[in-house]
C-alpha positions as CSV (number, residue, x, y, z in Angstrom):
1,M,-69.3,-5.0,53.9
2,I,-69.8,-8.5,52.8
3,A,-69.5,-11.3,55.3
4,M,-67.3,-14.2,54.4
5,K,-69.2,-17.5,54.8
6,T,-67.6,-20.1,57.2
7,P,-65.8,-23.0,55.4
8,Q,-68.0,-26.1,55.5
9,I,-67.2,-29.9,55.3
10,D,-70.3,-32.2,55.1
11,L,-70.3,-36.2,54.7
12,F,-73.2,-38.1,53.3
13,P,-73.4,-41.8,52.3
14,A,-73.3,-42.5,48.8
15,K,-74.0,-45.4,46.3
16,D,-72.5,-49.0,47.1
17,G,-71.0,-47.9,50.3
18,A,-69.0,-45.1,49.3
19,I,-68.8,-42.0,51.2
20,R,-69.3,-38.3,49.8
21,L,-67.7,-35.5,51.1
22,I,-68.4,-31.9,50.0
23,A,-66.3,-29.0,51.2
24,T,-67.3,-25.5,50.3
25,Q,-65.3,-22.4,51.0
26,E,-65.7,-18.8,50.0
27,I,-62.4,-16.9,49.1
28,P,-62.0,-13.1,48.0
29,G,-60.3,-12.8,44.6
30,K,-60.8,-13.3,41.0
31,L,-62.0,-16.6,39.5
32,E,-59.1,-16.9,37.0
33,D,-56.4,-16.3,39.9
34,I,-58.0,-18.9,42.3
35,F,-58.3,-21.4,39.5
36,A,-54.7,-20.6,38.4
37,F,-53.5,-21.5,41.9
38,F,-55.4,-24.8,41.9
39,S,-54.3,-25.6,38.2
40,N,-50.7,-25.6,39.3
41,P,-50.0,-29.3,40.5
42,A,-46.9,-27.9,42.7
43,N,-49.7,-26.1,45.0
44,L,-51.0,-29.4,46.1
45,R,-48.2,-29.9,48.4
46,L,-49.0,-26.4,49.9
47,L,-52.6,-27.6,50.7
48,T,-51.5,-30.9,52.4
49,P,-50.9,-31.3,56.1
50,P,-47.3,-31.9,56.9
51,E,-48.2,-35.3,58.7
52,V,-49.0,-36.7,55.3
53,S,-45.5,-36.1,53.9
54,F,-46.6,-35.4,50.5
55,E,-43.9,-35.8,48.0
56,F,-44.1,-35.6,44.3
57,L,-42.7,-38.4,42.1
58,S,-43.7,-36.9,38.8
59,D,-43.1,-33.3,37.6
60,P,-44.9,-30.9,39.9
61,N,-44.6,-28.2,37.3
62,A,-46.4,-30.1,34.5
63,S,-49.2,-28.3,32.9
64,M,-52.6,-29.4,34.1
65,C,-54.8,-30.7,31.4
66,S,-57.2,-33.6,30.9
67,G,-55.4,-36.9,30.8
68,L,-52.5,-35.7,33.0
69,K,-51.2,-38.2,35.5
70,L,-49.5,-37.2,38.7
71,D,-47.5,-39.6,40.9
72,Y,-46.8,-38.9,44.6
73,K,-45.8,-40.5,47.7
74,I,-47.8,-39.8,51.0
75,K,-47.5,-41.4,54.5
76,I,-50.7,-42.6,56.3
77,N,-50.0,-43.3,60.0
78,G,-46.3,-43.4,59.0
79,F,-46.5,-45.9,56.5
80,P,-45.4,-44.9,52.9
81,M,-47.9,-45.2,49.8
82,R,-47.9,-44.3,46.5
83,W,-50.6,-42.4,44.9
84,T,-51.4,-41.9,41.0
85,S,-54.2,-39.7,40.0
86,E,-55.3,-38.6,36.6
87,I,-57.1,-35.5,35.5
88,V,-60.3,-36.6,33.7
89,D,-62.2,-33.5,33.3
90,W,-60.7,-30.0,32.5
91,E,-62.8,-26.9,32.1
92,P,-61.0,-23.7,32.9
93,P,-61.6,-21.7,34.9
94,Y,-64.8,-23.4,36.3
95,H,-64.0,-27.1,37.3
96,F,-61.6,-29.9,36.8
97,S,-61.8,-33.6,38.1
98,D,-59.3,-36.1,39.1
99,I,-59.5,-39.8,39.9
100,Q,-57.1,-42.0,41.8
101,L,-55.6,-44.8,39.7
102,K,-53.5,-46.3,42.2
103,G,-53.4,-45.5,46.1
104,P,-54.9,-46.2,49.4
105,Y,-58.6,-46.0,48.4
106,R,-60.6,-48.5,46.5
107,Q,-62.3,-45.4,45.1
108,W,-61.4,-41.5,44.9
109,D,-63.3,-39.1,42.6
110,H,-62.6,-35.6,43.3
111,H,-64.5,-32.9,41.5
112,H,-63.1,-29.1,42.0
113,R,-65.6,-26.4,41.2
114,F,-65.2,-22.7,41.2
115,E,-67.9,-20.2,40.9
116,E,-68.1,-16.3,41.0
117,S,-69.6,-15.2,44.3
118,A,-70.4,-11.9,46.0
119,L,-67.2,-12.1,48.0
120,G,-65.0,-13.6,45.2
121,V,-65.0,-17.3,44.5
122,L,-66.9,-20.1,45.9
123,I,-64.7,-23.2,45.8
124,T,-66.3,-26.7,46.1
125,D,-64.6,-29.9,46.6
126,D,-66.9,-32.8,45.9
127,V,-65.2,-36.2,46.6
128,T,-66.7,-39.6,46.5
129,Y,-64.5,-42.3,48.3
130,R,-64.3,-45.8,49.2
131,T,-61.9,-47.4,51.7
132,P,-60.6,-51.0,51.9
133,G,-61.8,-52.8,54.9
134,P,-64.9,-52.7,57.0
135,A,-67.2,-49.7,57.4
136,W,-66.4,-49.2,61.0
137,L,-62.8,-48.6,60.2
138,E,-63.7,-45.8,57.7
139,Q,-66.0,-44.3,60.5
140,R,-63.6,-44.4,63.4
141,F,-60.4,-43.8,61.8
142,I,-60.2,-42.9,58.3
143,R,-63.0,-40.3,58.0
144,K,-61.2,-38.2,60.8
145,K,-58.0,-38.1,58.8
146,I,-59.9,-37.0,55.5
147,V,-61.9,-34.3,57.3
148,R,-58.5,-33.3,59.0
149,I,-56.9,-32.9,55.5
150,F,-59.6,-30.7,54.1
151,E,-60.0,-28.5,57.4
152,Y,-56.1,-28.0,56.8
153,R,-56.6,-27.3,53.0
154,Q,-59.2,-24.7,53.7
155,A,-57.2,-23.0,56.5
156,E,-54.1,-23.0,54.3
157,L,-55.8,-21.6,51.4
158,M,-57.1,-18.7,53.2
159,R,-53.3,-18.2,54.5
160,Q,-52.0,-18.4,51.0
161,M,-54.8,-16.4,49.1
162,V,-56.3,-14.1,51.6
163,F,-53.3,-13.2,53.7
164,P,-50.3,-13.8,51.5
165,E,-48.0,-11.5,53.8
166,S,-48.6,-14.1,56.8
167,D,-45.5,-15.9,58.3
168,K,-45.2,-19.0,56.0
169,K,-42.3,-21.0,54.7
170,T,-43.5,-21.3,51.1
171,T,-45.0,-19.1,48.6
172,P,-48.0,-20.2,46.3
173,V,-47.1,-20.7,42.7
174,F,-49.4,-19.2,40.1
175,E,-49.5,-19.8,36.4
176,S,-52.1,-19.0,33.8
177,A,-54.7,-21.6,33.6
178,K,-54.1,-23.7,30.3
179,T,-56.8,-25.2,28.1
180,A,-55.8,-28.4,26.6
């Protein structure tokens, strides 16, 4: 029997006051299936905690490709905010990257990597972010919220992909990964 590694989230200082978050998780399944789940923008809502009140403003069924821009609304501490991201790198089924064009952060660069592993697929989220305001604000408040989002994401991904028959309100949406 192959043991599943515990999901991990690590934070490191990065250049120019930025923070780097690396979240890893191993999921049983095929690389193409896991990538297909992530390549459907509609599934982003499934992986976002309810308190963020994630709502698409653009088409959640758009075909993922380099250059795709996605607009959505979120709430941070109850305050509504718009977020626009762009897919800037697209290499199915191994990785893709998105950057924030408009939103709550001064910088948000998110690289998604998918690698075959003994169990199935190792998923790595590598995020470099910068927040507005002083460093103590990020350390005391914002960091906790970001870690919470990735903890939720990891737990929900297990529920969606590993325990699909569990009691849940929504079903994951799969589509074939498209190369553009």
